C-alpha positions in Angstrom: -44.9 -6.3 37.0 -43.2 -6.6 33.6 -39.4 -7.0 33.6 -37.6 -4.4 31.4 -35.4 -5.9 28.7 -32.2 -4.2 27.4 -30.6 -4.6 24.0 -31.6 -5.1 20.5 -34.0 -7.6 18.9 -32.9 -10.1 16.3 -34.8 -8.3 13.5 -33.1 -4.9 14.4 -29.7 -6.6 14.3 -30.5 -8.3 10.9 -31.6 -5.0 9.4 -28.5 -3.2 10.4 -26.2 -6.0 9.2 -28.0 -6.1 5.8 -27.7 -2.3 5.3 -24.0 -2.5 6.2 -23.4 -5.3 3.7 -25.2 -3.4 0.9 -23.0 -0.3 1.6 -19.9 -2.5 1.6 -20.8 -4.2 -1.7 -21.3 -0.7 -3.3 -18.0 0.7 -2.0 -15.7 -2.3 -2.5 -15.3 -2.0 -6.3 -14.5 1.6 -6.0 -11.9 0.9 -3.4 -10.2 -1.7 -5.7 -10.3 0.8 -8.6 -8.7 3.5 -6.5 -5.8 1.1 -5.6 -5.1 0.4 -9.3 -5.4 4.0 -10.3 -2.8 5.0 -7.7 -0.4 2.3 -9.1 -1.0 3.8 -12.6 -0.3 7.3 -11.3 2.9 6.1 -9.6 3.9 4.3 -12.8 3.5 7.5 -14.8 5.5 9.5 -12.3 8.3 7.0 -12.4 8.4 7.4 -16.2 8.6 11.2 -15.8 11.4 10.9 -13.4 13.3 8.7 -15.7 12.6 11.2 -18.6 14.1 13.9 -16.4 17.2 11.8 -15.8 17.4 11.1 -19.6 17.3 14.9 -20.3 20.0 15.5 -17.7 22.1 12.8 -19.3 21.5 14.5 -22.7 22.6 17.9 -21.4 25.9 16.3 -20.2 26.4 14.2 -23.3 24.8 16.3 -26.1 25.3 13.7 -28.9 22.7 11.3 -27.9 20.6 9.6 -25.2 22.0 6.5 -23.4 21.4 3.1 -25.0 19.8 1.6 -21.9 18.1 2.8 -18.8 20.7 1.1 -16.7 23.3 3.6 -18.0 21.3 6.3 -15.9 22.1 4.3 -12.8 25.6 3.6 -13.8 26.3 7.3 -14.3 24.5 8.4 -11.1 21.6 10.1 -12.8 19.2 7.9 -10.8 19.8 5.9 -7.6 18.0 2.8 -8.9 16.0 1.9 -11.9 12.4 1.8 -10.7 10.0 -1.1 -11.4 6.2 -0.9 -12.2 4.1 -0.9 -9.0 1.4 -3.2 -10.6 3.6 -6.3 -11.0 7.3 -5.3 -10.4 8.3 -5.5 -14.1 11.0 -3.3 -15.5 10.2 -0.4 -17.8 10.9 -0.7 -21.5 13.0 1.9 -23.4 13.0 2.4 -27.1 15.7 4.7 -28.7 15.5 5.6 -32.3 18.4 4.9 -34.7 19.9 8.3 -34.4 19.7 8.4 -30.7 17.8 11.7 -30.4 14.3 10.4 -29.5 13.1 7.9 -27.0 9.9 6.3 -25.6 9.7 4.8 -22.0 6.9 2.3 -21.7 5.4 0.2 -19.0 5.3 -3.7 -19.1 2.9 -3.8 -16.1 -0.5 -5.1 -15.9 -2.6 -1.9 -15.7 -4.6 -2.9 -18.8 -5.8 -6.1 -17.2 -7.8 -4.3 -14.5 -8.3 -0.7 -15.8 -10.3 -0.9 -19.1 -9.3 2.6 -20.2 -5.6 1.8 -20.3 -4.0 -0.1 -23.2 -1.3 -2.8 -22.9 2.2 -1.3 -22.8 0.9 2.0 -21.3 1.5 4.4 -19.8 4.2 5.6 -22.0 6.4 8.7 -21.9 8.2 10.4 -24.8 9.5 14.0 -25.2 7.1 16.3 -27.0 4.1 14.0 -26.3 4.5 13.6 -22.6 2.6 11.0 -20.7 0.1 8.9 -22.5 -2.4 6.3 -21.4 -3.5 4.9 -24.8 
């Protein structure tokens, strides 16, 4: 009488492992891209929040926008100046000579990983909104 064996053969296990490794290799680049896209979205939202704080500042002081983003924190328009989620760098802020137009830009490393984003972006400015290029 033949003894009944339980379990999987070595060939069956190798086939399952190879299928799982192929699926993992297909999904991994997408998972990494999703992480960096999320950082880019968070960065853009931080810029919009700072733009809202700048507009609130301008409503209270109608002559001009503040000279630095730190003035928003000093005057309690924001609790803390956010930093870029990609590398923790501070946001840049350009104010034109008359003080009535500004641009907030990111010093992060989004352009290193995401090929459709240029260096120094995303940017936010009134009238144009958020820009990736």
